[in-house]
N, C-alpha and C positions, 0 to 999 in steps of 0.2 A: 241379340244376334238375329232374331226373326226380323226385326225392323231393318237391320243392315241388308240382309239377303232379299228382302222384299223390294228394295230399291237398287240393289246391286246383284242382279240375277246371276246365280251360278250356272255353269254349263251343264252340270249334272244335278239330278233331283236330290233334294235334301228333305228328309222327314224329321220334323221336330216333335219329340214325344216327351211328355212329362208323366212319369209313373210314380206310384206311391207304394208304401209298405215295404220299402227296402229292408229296414231293420227287422221286419217280421218274417223275412224269408224271400225277399225279392218277388213278392206276389205280383206287383204291377208289371215289372219287366217280363216275368215268366208268362203272365197272361197276354201281354203284347206279342211275344214271340209265338205263343200257341195259336194266336188268331191274327197273324200278321196280314196287312192288307194286300200284299203281293208276295211272289215267291222269294224266300229267304236268299236264294242264290243270286238275286239281283242286288243284295246289300253288299257293298264293297268294304265299308268300314263303319264302325259305331264309335261315336265320341261320347264319353260319359264325363260330365262335369259334376263334381261333388266336393264340397269344402274347398272353395277357391279364395277364401278371404281371411284366414287366420294364419299368418306367417310367423315363424320364429326368427331369431336373429340371422339365420342362414338364408332366409327368404327363398326357400326351395319350393318349386312346384313339381310334383312328380308326374311323369308320363309313364304310366304302367301299361304294359302290353307288348313292348318292343322285343322282349325276350322270346315271345311267341311269334311275333310278326315283325322280324327285323327290317323288312322293306320300309316300314313306317318311319324309321330314323332318317331316311333320305329326305323326307319332307320336314320332319321336326328339327333336324340340326340347323338349317338356315334360319328358322323362325326365332331362335334364341337371340339373334342380333338385335331385334327390335323389342326385347322384353324388359327394357329398363333394368332395374336392379333385381328383378326376379330371375332366379337361376332355374332353368329347366333341367331336371335330372331324371335319369332312367333307373328303373329298379322296382323292387317290390313285386316282382313277377317270375321269380324262380322258386321251385319247391323248397319248403322249409318255413321256419318262423318268419313272419312279416310278409308272406306272400299274399298280395291283394288280388290275385287273378280271379278268385271266385267270391270276392268280398263285397261286390256292389252290383248294380244293375247291368253292367256289361257282361256278367257271368252267363246269363241266359243266352246271349248272342254267341259268346265264346263256345258254349256247348254245341252250338250249331255250326261251328267253324267259321264264324264271321270275325274278321280282324277287329280289334278294338284298341282304343287309347282311353285310359282313365286318367283324367287330370284331377289332382287333388293334393292337399297338404297332409303332413303328418298329423296324427292325433295331437290334441293340445289339452291343457289341464281342464278345460271346460267341456270337452267332448261328451256329448249326450247328457249334459247337465243343464239345469235351469239357468245357470250362470253364463251360458253361451248366448249372449245378448248382442244386439246390433251395435251397441257402444264399443264392443270389443273388436269389431271388424276393422281390419286394416284397409281403409277405403282406397288409398292410392295403390296398395298392393293388389287389391281386387281388380281395379281398373287395368293394371299392367297384366295380371293373370288373364283377364278376359281378352285383352288384345292379343296375347300370346295364343290363346285358344282360337280366337277368330282368325288370326293369321295362319294357324295350323289348318283350319278348315278350308280357307282360301287356297293354301298350298296343296291340300289333298284334292280339291276340285281341279286345280290346274294339272296335277299329275295324272288324274283319271282322264281328263280331256286329252292329254298327250298319249294316252294309251297304256299307262301304268296300271297294273292290278296289284292289290295288296293281299289277295287270297293265295 
């Protein structure tokens, strides 16, 4: 994605951040938010990509966050058309069991009122196990999921350029 945007410049600034220690309490993302390089009010949306490569038979990629920030659906809905056989689904973001709102690195931004989309798949039998190895990656599914996320970021850039705000 960095390579794509280095040659296809977006209209709006994009900051790519790689953080660590998510499973230990979101230490990396919390540290980033605490010492962010510019005012948080300038951040329009956070995209969190986590677990994009292990699909079950339903081949669903979850877009979490639209229950909190429903304006994001206006960008995500059209992206589904180019997603191959990967199905973009909404959910895992309402109170109760299975709520992923505070379950990953986007949580630190959400606490600051920054809209987010978390892209990821459901847990799988190898989740957090040594058996979660590269040979189990659905490579074609990963490519399709990546394109879907890339097209989402492009759509967000276009919407922001047109004056849309997601806050």
